[in-house]
N, C-alpha and C positions, 0 to 999 in steps of 0.2 A: 510774822507775828507769832507763829508757833514757838519759835526759839525764845522770844521774850516772855511768852506765857510760861514756858517750862522754867525759865530762870526766876520769874516772880514766885512761882510755886516753891522753888528751893529757898529763896529769901524768906518767904512767909513761914517756913518751917524750921528756920535756923534758931538756935538758942541765943547766939550772940548777935550784936548789931554790926552791920557792915560799916566801913569807914566812909567819911564824907566823899573821898575820891571815888570809891567804888559806887556809891549811891549816885553821885553826879554823872559818872560814866554811863550807868544804866539809864538814868533819866534822859541823857542826851541820845542814847540809842533809841529809846522809846519815841522821843519827839522827832528824831530824824526819820524813823520808820513811818510814823503817822503822817509826816509831811510828804513823804514819797508815795504812800499807798492808800491814804484814807479814802479817796474817792472810789477806788476800785475794790475795797474790801468786801468780801462775801459776808453774809450775815453771821456765820460762825466766827469769823475773824473780828467782826464788830463787837461781839460778845467778849472775846478774849481781850481786845484792845481796851474796852471799857473797864474790864476787870483789872487789867494792868494799871491803867490811868488812875482809877479810884484808889487802888492800894498804894501806889507811889505817892499820890496826892495826900492821902491820909497820913502816910509816914512822914512826908515832908512837913505837913502841918504840925505833927507831933514833935518832930525834931526842931522846928522853928521855935516852938514854945519852950523846949528844954535847953537849947543852946543860947549863947550870947554873941553879940557883935556881928561881924560880917558873915559868919557862917549861918547865923539865924536868919539874916536878911536873904541869903542865897536860897535857903530852904523855903522861905516864904515866897520868893519869886517863882520858884519851881512849882509850888502848889497853885499859885495864881494862874500860871500858864496852863497847867494841867486842868484846871477847872474849866477852861474854855473847851478843851478837848472832850472832857467829860460831858459837857452840855451838848456838844455836837454829836457825840456817839449815842448818848441817851435819846436825843431827838430822833435819830435814825431808827432806834428800836421802837420808840413810841409810834413813829410813822408806820412801822411794820405791824403795829397792832398790839404791842406788849404794854402791860401796865407796870406801875411802880412795884406792885406785889410780885409780878412775874420776874422782874429784874432782880429783886431781893432774893427770891427763891432760887433763881439760877445762880446768883453769886454764892449763896450758901452751899449749893452743890459743887461749885467750882472750888470753894475753899476746902471742902472735904476731900476733893481729889488728891491734894497733896502733890509732891514732886513725882515725876515719872521714875519708875524703878529701873 
């Protein structure tokens, strides 16, 4: 999860938009990683996974609204699938005692981290 977290930080701090292929490849890596490890994630990794999922989902929704045709549909499907992961991961943090405000505050801190130097 750490590698994906570092990569999302790079993407979030880029000036230009990545291609559909690169976006799709990253999305698949995220979904594959979650499918393989979600049950055994430590709390810190749950935070990172949720941060990744929320950002990719938000970007997919934005791109779905900007694009046309089959590409827009693909982005929309990505966002829908990630929404399920976001709910699952959020529920785990809520079960651990975190509030919506705690999650938002932590996300803001994570956004400020930026890419690893």
